[in-house]
N, CA and C atoms as an extended XYZ file, in Angstrom:
261
Properties=species:S:1:pos:R:3:atomname:S:1:resname:S:1:resid:I:1 pbc="F F F"
N        -1.432       16.660        4.133 N   UNK     1
C        -1.578       15.205        4.394 CA  UNK     1
C        -2.837       14.801        3.815 C   UNK     1
N        -2.813       13.503        3.172 N   UNK     2
C        -4.133       12.829        2.786 CA  UNK     2
C        -4.072       11.611        3.395 C   UNK     2
N        -5.193       11.099        4.013 N   UNK     3
C        -5.219        9.806        4.724 CA  UNK     3
C        -6.491        9.127        4.045 C   UNK     3
N        -6.186        7.917        3.592 N   UNK     4
C        -7.330        7.208        2.822 CA  UNK     4
C        -7.451        5.887        3.445 C   UNK     4
N        -8.706        5.340        3.861 N   UNK     5
C        -8.912        4.091        4.432 CA  UNK     5
C        -9.511        3.377        3.240 C   UNK     5
N        -8.839        2.308        2.737 N   UNK     6
C        -9.311        1.443        1.523 CA  UNK     6
C        -9.541        0.030        1.722 C   UNK     6
N       -10.357       -0.564        0.895 N   UNK     7
C       -10.479       -1.964        0.922 CA  UNK     7
C       -10.292       -2.468       -0.494 C   UNK     7
N        -9.506       -3.412       -0.691 N   UNK     8
C        -9.386       -4.013       -2.003 CA  UNK     8
C        -9.892       -5.269       -1.925 C   UNK     8
N       -10.950       -5.508       -2.736 N   UNK     9
C       -11.776       -6.663       -2.697 CA  UNK     9
C       -11.044       -7.688       -3.705 C   UNK     9
N       -11.362       -9.036       -3.539 N   UNK    10
C       -10.865      -10.108       -4.402 CA  UNK    10
C       -11.272       -9.569       -5.903 C   UNK    10
N       -10.087       -9.789       -6.827 N   UNK    11
C       -10.140       -9.503       -8.144 CA  UNK    11
C        -9.762       -8.075       -8.501 C   UNK    11
N        -9.747       -7.192       -7.544 N   UNK    12
C        -9.248       -5.727       -7.768 CA  UNK    12
C        -7.751       -5.542       -7.722 C   UNK    12
N        -7.497       -4.566       -8.495 N   UNK    13
C        -6.045       -4.149       -8.424 CA  UNK    13
C        -5.787       -2.677       -8.706 C   UNK    13
N        -4.741       -2.180       -8.410 N   UNK    14
C        -4.162       -0.923       -8.463 CA  UNK    14
C        -2.992       -1.010       -9.409 C   UNK    14
N        -3.166       -0.429      -10.532 N   UNK    15
C        -2.254       -0.455      -11.770 CA  UNK    15
C        -0.981        0.173      -11.339 C   UNK    15
N         0.228       -0.133      -12.026 N   UNK    16
C         1.320        0.378      -11.664 CA  UNK    16
C         1.399        2.021      -12.045 C   UNK    16
N         1.704        2.703      -10.907 N   UNK    17
C         1.656        4.229      -11.016 CA  UNK    17
C         2.881        4.876       -9.986 C   UNK    17
N         2.976        6.035      -10.276 N   UNK    18
C         3.732        6.843       -9.231 CA  UNK    18
C         3.182        8.008       -9.046 C   UNK    18
N         1.888        7.947       -8.786 N   UNK    19
C         1.016        9.130       -8.315 CA  UNK    19
C         1.092        9.414       -6.857 C   UNK    19
N         1.940       10.376       -6.303 N   UNK    20
C         1.743       10.663       -5.000 CA  UNK    20
C         1.068       11.823       -4.495 C   UNK    20
N         0.134       12.310       -5.269 N   UNK    21
C        -0.790       13.423       -5.197 CA  UNK    21
C        -0.214       14.531       -4.807 C   UNK    21
N         0.919       14.920       -5.235 N   UNK    22
C         1.799       16.183       -4.894 CA  UNK    22
C         2.536       16.090       -3.553 C   UNK    22
N         2.646       15.010       -3.028 N   UNK    23
C         3.508       14.803       -1.784 CA  UNK    23
C         4.567       13.972       -2.037 C   UNK    23
N         5.659       14.064       -0.969 N   UNK    24
C         6.925       13.454       -1.131 CA  UNK    24
C         6.937       11.931       -0.736 C   UNK    24
N         6.002       11.536        0.277 N   UNK    25
C         5.999       10.239        0.599 CA  UNK    25
C         4.529        9.548        0.551 C   UNK    25
N         4.619        8.095        0.388 N   UNK    26
C         3.383        7.639        0.472 CA  UNK    26
C         3.776        6.272        1.524 C   UNK    26
N         2.786        6.358        2.515 N   UNK    27
C         2.800        5.155        3.410 CA  UNK    27
C         1.810        4.264        3.386 C   UNK    27
N         1.779        3.001        3.359 N   UNK    28
C         0.811        2.100        3.488 CA  UNK    28
C         0.894        1.407        4.803 C   UNK    28
N        -0.309        1.391        5.475 N   UNK    29
C        -0.409        0.717        6.741 CA  UNK    29
C        -1.300       -0.496        6.576 C   UNK    29
N        -0.917       -1.770        6.773 N   UNK    30
C        -1.534       -2.927        6.518 CA  UNK    30
C        -2.464       -3.052        7.734 C   UNK    30
N        -3.820       -3.160        7.507 N   UNK    31
C        -4.657       -3.319        8.642 CA  UNK    31
C        -5.125       -4.872        8.890 C   UNK    31
N        -4.617       -5.730        7.827 N   UNK    32
C        -4.921       -7.035        8.027 CA  UNK    32
C        -3.595       -7.749        7.876 C   UNK    32
N        -3.497       -9.113        8.373 N   UNK    33
C        -2.586       -9.957        8.141 CA  UNK    33
C        -2.578      -10.258        6.577 C   UNK    33
N        -1.325      -10.556        6.049 N   UNK    34
C        -1.179      -10.945        4.689 CA  UNK    34
C        -1.678      -12.353        4.567 C   UNK    34
N        -2.307      -12.593        3.293 N   UNK    35
C        -2.923      -14.094        2.998 CA  UNK    35
C        -2.337      -14.283        1.633 C   UNK    35
N        -2.274      -15.710        1.386 N   UNK    36
C        -1.773      -15.952       -0.071 CA  UNK    36
C        -2.533      -15.277       -1.138 C   UNK    36
N        -1.795      -14.930       -2.070 N   UNK    37
C        -2.509      -14.240       -3.532 CA  UNK    37
C        -2.864      -12.738       -3.193 C   UNK    37
N        -2.260      -12.173       -2.094 N   UNK    38
C        -2.385      -10.610       -2.029 CA  UNK    38
C        -0.844      -10.154       -2.413 C   UNK    38
N        -0.860       -9.253       -3.326 N   UNK    39
C         0.291       -8.648       -3.731 CA  UNK    39
C         0.490       -7.072       -3.677 C   UNK    39
N         1.699       -6.566       -3.091 N   UNK    40
C         1.889       -5.209       -3.027 CA  UNK    40
C         3.302       -5.020       -3.439 C   UNK    40
N         3.566       -4.292       -4.447 N   UNK    41
C         4.954       -4.031       -5.023 CA  UNK    41
C         5.232       -2.449       -5.005 C   UNK    41
N         6.656       -2.142       -4.688 N   UNK    42
C         6.996       -0.728       -4.822 CA  UNK    42
C         8.354       -0.784       -5.240 C   UNK    42
N         8.667       -0.048       -6.399 N   UNK    43
C        10.069        0.133       -7.002 CA  UNK    43
C        10.512       -1.174       -7.288 C   UNK    43
N         9.762       -2.010       -7.886 N   UNK    44
C        10.202       -3.427       -8.296 CA  UNK    44
C        10.527       -4.427       -7.198 C   UNK    44
N        10.143       -3.903       -5.841 N   UNK    45
C        10.318       -4.951       -4.806 CA  UNK    45
C         9.020       -5.422       -4.178 C   UNK    45
N         8.786       -6.705       -4.190 N   UNK    46
C         7.693       -7.339       -3.855 CA  UNK    46
C         7.529       -7.298       -2.318 C   UNK    46
N         6.361       -6.979       -1.671 N   UNK    47
C         6.248       -6.899       -0.181 CA  UNK    47
C         5.153       -7.868        0.059 C   UNK    47
N         5.607       -8.916        0.985 N   UNK    48
C         4.650       -9.968        1.229 CA  UNK    48
C         4.724      -10.451        2.721 C   UNK    48
N         3.868      -11.227        3.170 N   UNK    49
C         3.796      -11.776        4.579 CA  UNK    49
C         3.831      -10.661        5.600 C   UNK    49
N         3.141       -9.601        5.246 N   UNK    50
C         2.979       -8.390        6.339 CA  UNK    50
C         2.176       -8.946        7.363 C   UNK    50
N         2.255       -8.172        8.471 N   UNK    51
C         1.486       -8.348        9.773 CA  UNK    51
C         0.510       -7.216        9.933 C   UNK    51
N        -0.469       -7.159       10.590 N   UNK    52
C        -1.393       -6.007       10.809 CA  UNK    52
C        -0.731       -5.216       11.606 C   UNK    52
N        -0.805       -3.743       11.130 N   UNK    53
C        -0.016       -2.693       11.779 CA  UNK    53
C         1.038       -2.414       11.137 C   UNK    53
N         1.695       -3.267       10.288 N   UNK    54
C         3.010       -3.101        9.621 CA  UNK    54
C         2.721       -1.862        8.651 C   UNK    54
N         3.784       -1.265        8.463 N   UNK    55
C         3.881        0.091        7.418 CA  UNK    55
C         5.114       -0.111        6.370 C   UNK    55
N         4.816        0.606        5.422 N   UNK    56
C         5.782        0.592        4.263 CA  UNK    56
C         5.583        1.932        3.588 C   UNK    56
N         6.772        2.523        3.527 N   UNK    57
C         6.885        4.056        3.166 CA  UNK    57
C         7.629        4.026        1.791 C   UNK    57
N         7.381        4.701        0.755 N   UNK    58
C         8.020        4.917       -0.435 CA  UNK    58
C         8.002        6.405       -0.684 C   UNK    58
N         9.008        6.768       -1.597 N   UNK    59
C         9.182        8.181       -1.867 CA  UNK    59
C         8.572        8.597       -3.236 C   UNK    59
N         8.369        9.733       -3.504 N   UNK    60
C         7.894       10.320       -4.802 CA  UNK    60
C         8.647        9.860       -5.965 C   UNK    60
N         8.099        9.374       -6.947 N   UNK    61
C         8.874        8.710       -8.082 CA  UNK    61
C         8.912        7.363       -8.111 C   UNK    61
N         8.791        6.612       -6.892 N   UNK    62
C         8.841        5.218       -7.025 CA  UNK    62
C         7.411        4.661       -7.519 C   UNK    62
N         7.431        3.737       -8.315 N   UNK    63
C         6.146        3.105       -8.630 CA  UNK    63
C         5.764        2.149       -7.792 C   UNK    63
N         4.370        1.904       -7.747 N   UNK    64
C         3.755        1.066       -6.869 CA  UNK    64
C         2.510        0.455       -7.569 C   UNK    64
N         2.051       -0.733       -6.996 N   UNK    65
C         1.081       -1.356       -7.587 CA  UNK    65
C         0.560       -2.441       -6.473 C   UNK    65
N        -0.639       -3.044       -6.644 N   UNK    66
C        -1.193       -4.066       -5.720 CA  UNK    66
C        -2.332       -4.680       -6.392 C   UNK    66
N        -2.260       -5.941       -6.003 N   UNK    67
C        -3.482       -6.888       -6.599 CA  UNK    67
C        -4.044       -7.750       -5.610 C   UNK    67
N        -5.245       -8.002       -5.391 N   UNK    68
C        -5.728       -9.089       -4.607 CA  UNK    68
C        -6.328      -10.232       -5.293 C   UNK    68
N        -5.643      -11.175       -5.386 N   UNK    69
C        -6.082      -12.543       -6.126 CA  UNK    69
C        -6.781      -13.610       -5.055 C   UNK    69
N        -6.761      -13.237       -3.681 N   UNK    70
C        -7.264      -13.943       -2.677 CA  UNK    70
C        -8.804      -13.948       -2.809 C   UNK    70
N        -9.396      -14.693       -1.806 N   UNK    71
C       -10.871      -14.793       -1.716 CA  UNK    71
C       -11.144      -13.756       -0.534 C   UNK    71
N       -10.177      -13.044        0.074 N   UNK    72
C       -10.584      -12.228        1.315 CA  UNK    72
C       -10.242      -10.723        0.962 C   UNK    72
N       -11.060       -9.802        1.368 N   UNK    73
C       -10.914       -8.488        1.248 CA  UNK    73
C        -9.684       -8.060        2.058 C   UNK    73
N        -9.048       -7.126        1.475 N   UNK    74
C        -7.775       -6.581        2.070 CA  UNK    74
C        -7.927       -5.064        2.451 C   UNK    74
N        -7.908       -4.836        3.725 N   UNK    75
C        -8.034       -3.381        4.279 CA  UNK    75
C        -6.655       -2.773        4.640 C   UNK    75
N        -6.624       -1.540        4.153 N   UNK    76
C        -5.172       -0.807        4.410 CA  UNK    76
C        -5.545        0.573        4.457 C   UNK    76
N        -4.608        1.387        5.005 N   UNK    77
C        -4.777        2.791        5.093 CA  UNK    77
C        -3.439        3.379        4.396 C   UNK    77
N        -3.729        4.344        3.443 N   UNK    78
C        -2.653        5.087        2.722 CA  UNK    78
C        -2.447        6.515        3.194 C   UNK    78
N        -1.370        6.905        3.413 N   UNK    79
C        -1.185        8.325        3.952 CA  UNK    79
C        -0.129        8.934        3.030 C   UNK    79
N        -0.533        9.963        2.372 N   UNK    80
C         0.326       10.716        1.492 CA  UNK    80
C         0.876       11.966        2.470 C   UNK    80
N         2.167       12.248        2.319 N   UNK    81
C         2.614       13.162        3.380 CA  UNK    81
C         4.028       13.747        2.874 C   UNK    81
N         4.546       14.849        3.395 N   UNK    82
C         5.659       15.513        3.195 CA  UNK    82
C         6.651       15.217        4.372 C   UNK    82
N         6.375       14.982        5.464 N   UNK    83
C         7.316       14.858        6.545 CA  UNK    83
C         7.368       13.345        6.891 C   UNK    83
N         8.656       13.110        7.411 N   UNK    84
C         8.661       11.570        8.004 CA  UNK    84
C         7.660       11.403        9.264 C   UNK    84
N         7.049       10.234        8.998 N   UNK    85
C         6.073        9.996       10.266 CA  UNK    85
C         6.755        9.372       11.146 C   UNK    85
N         6.228        9.635       12.431 N   UNK    86
C         7.031        8.899       13.673 CA  UNK    86
C         6.202        7.607       14.063 C   UNK    86
N         6.869        6.732       14.699 N   UNK    87
C         6.332        5.420       15.071 CA  UNK    87
C         4.999        5.654       15.783 C   UNK    87
């Protein structure tokens, strides 16, 4: 299991990728409330209007990307793992 605490500053983006670092799942935990012009996409689905503490899990092979076009830094945690996470 790999756990990363990340900040995506205004203007930063994560290009479309499917790098799961050798793990089966990738879970993103949103540490802040969503604001306009913050984007997160997995497997062609746009995720928006998230709440702080909300999580989104994707599987190996699904492409993901994100971009912060807002004026506010976006904080989130990414967990790469092989087993299903409990609540």
